[in-house]
N, C-alpha and C positions, 0 to 999 in steps of 0.2 A: 466284605462290603456287599456282595450280591445278596446274601441272606438278609442283611440289615435293611437294604432298600426294599426287598420284597415284603418284609415284615412291616416296614413303615408305610408302604403303599397300601397294604391291606388295612392298616389302621386308618389312613387318611380316607380311603374309600368308604369305610364304615362310619366315618364322622368322628372318630376318636382323637384325631389330630387335625392340624391346619388344612385349609382347603385353598382354592384358587384365589381367594380374596386376600390381597396383600395386607389388609388390615388385621388379619388373623395370624400373621407371621410374627416371630420374635422382633421386638424393637431393638434397633442398634443402641449400643451402650456409649454414653458420652464419657470421654476421659476425665477423670477427677482424682479423688484421693484413693482410688483402688490401689492396693499394694501390688507391685509387680510380682512379689513372691506368692500372691494368692490368685490373681486374676488369670483367666484363660485367654490365650492369644491364638489366633488362627494364622498359620503360615501357608501361603497359597501360591500356586504356579499354574499357568495355563499353556496349552498348546493350541495354536491357531493355524489357519490356512495361509497366513501371511502377516505382515507387519502393519498394514494399513487398517486402522479400526473402522474407517468409513466404508470399506468394502469387504474386508476379510472377516472370518467367523471363528468362534471358539469351537474346538472339536474334542478337547479333553481337559479335565480339571483334576488337579492333585492338590491335597492340602493335608496338614497335620496340626494337631493342637499341642500347645505348650501350656502346662499348668504347674505352678510350684517349682519352676526351674527345671522341669523334666519334660522331655518329649514323650508323649504317651502313644506308643505304637498301636494300641487298641482304639485310639481315637483319631482315625484317619479318614480321608475321602479320596477315592481314586476311581474315576469313571471316564470312559470314552462315550461321547454323545452319539446318538443315532442320527447321522446327517449324511446319508448316501448321495444326496443331490449336490454336495459341495465338490468343487474342483480342488484336489490336493496335489496335483501333478507337480507344482513348483516347490512343495515343501515336504513331500513324503520321505525323501532321502534324509531329511533333517530329523523329523520326529518319529519316523517309522510307522505312522498310522496310515494304513492303506484303505482302499475301498471296502474290503471285506470287514475290517474292524469297524468302519463307520456304518456298515449295514447291520452289524450285530450289536451296535452300541445301545445305550439306554435312551429311552424317549427323552428328548431335551427338556420338555416341560416338567416331567416328573423328576428328572435329575436336578434341575434348578430349584424346585420346591424343596427337595430333600436337602440340597446344599444349604439353603436359607435356614431350614429347621436345624440342621446340624451345626451351623456356625453360631446360631443362637444370639445373633447380634453382637458377638464379640469382635474386638478390633482385629483388623486384617493386616498382616505384614507380607511384603513381597519384595523381591529384588528387582529394582526399577519398577516400582509399584504403579507408576502412571500408566504403563503399558497394560498391566493386568486390570487395573481399575477401569480404564476406558473400555476394554473389551468386555469385562464382566457386566458393567453397568449397561452397556449397549445391549447385551444378550438378555439380561433380566428385563430390560424395558421392552424389547421387541417380542420376547416370548411370553412374558407374564404381565406386562404393563406395570412392572415394579420399578418405582423411582425413589425409594427411600435411601438416602445417603448413609453409608457406613464410615467408620473411622478407618483410615488407611495410614500405614507408616512404611517408609521406604528403607529396607535393609541396606541398600546401596548408600544411603546417607547415614544410617545408624553406625556402620562400621567405622568410617573415618571420623565420625563425631566423637567416638570413644577411643579410637586409635589413630590420632592425627599424624603421628610420626611413623606409621607403618610403611615400609617400602615394599609394596606388593607387586610392583612392575606393571600395574594396570588397575582398572576399575571394575573389571568383570567379576562375576561370581567365582570363576575358576581361579582368578588371581588371589582372592581372599582365602579360598579353600586351600590353595597351595601354601599360602603364607602361614596358615595355622596347622598345616599337615593333615587336613581332612581328606578322607577318601570319598570322592564323589562317585556314585554308582553310574547309572545310565544317563548321560547328559541328554538334554532335550526330551526327557520323559517327565511329565508333569509331577508325578509323585516323587520321583527321585530328586528332581530339582527343588521341590518343596522341602524335602528332608535335608538337603544340603543347606538350604537357606535357613531352616530351623536350627541347625547346628551352629551356624554363624550367629543367629539371633541369641542363642544361649550364651555364647562367648561374650557378646555385647552386653547382655543383661547382667552377667557376672561382673563385668567391669563397671557397669552402671551402679551396681550395689556398692562396690568399693569406692566409687566417686560420690556416693551419697544420694544418687537418684533412686528413689524408692517407690514412686507412684507412677501410674500411667500418665497422669498430667505432667509430671516432671520429665518423663521420657519424651513426650510430645514437645514440651518446651525446649528440651535439648536439641531436638531436630529443627525446630523453628529458628533457634539461635544460630545453628550452623548455616542454615539457608540464608539468613540475613548477612552473615559474614561473607558468604560466597557472593552474594549480590553486591556487597560493598566493594569487594576486590575486583569486580568487573569494570569499575569506573576509575 
């Protein structure tokens, strides 16, 4: 990842790839008839200084790409941001990212530009995606002035949508990982959590194929239908 971002930064500074103008970055893709077996999906996880998007900040980004029903280990994103001014005293014991790591991290603006180029406008999946979406959109807006909406899907909704009878003992990432016998590496590490979420996503996509859900639009409609059912059951 370090060599990739160095190469990319050299190209950007020479004018061969995008610049600070959001209009020159890849356009987000709209869910349509793209086959799930063909399209590229981004599975993402963030580490932050806290849980409040209005005052806390992103300090690390981990992501991995899925294409053709396969997690591509050579198509990953794993960076700690250079933000030594932030107070991580309340969360350092959770994510393990201390002051030294934040001092040696990558420049935030460069890392975010590289992330946008790497994602290439592809749909983003995350576990409890509302959390990651709020934090990432806030960071892109404050650091780059970038306000272009991407397509997000919540793996926390995806799993029960395709496995409604699963007795997981809870709704957390760990519960689903244990249910399917997955080995989760270092928890509360962005890249590790993104990989675990990607493995769950592959399980859901395999069930989606068996259930006749073949397109990106069909997957999104499946999630919308589940949310409507949840809202109905609240009344």
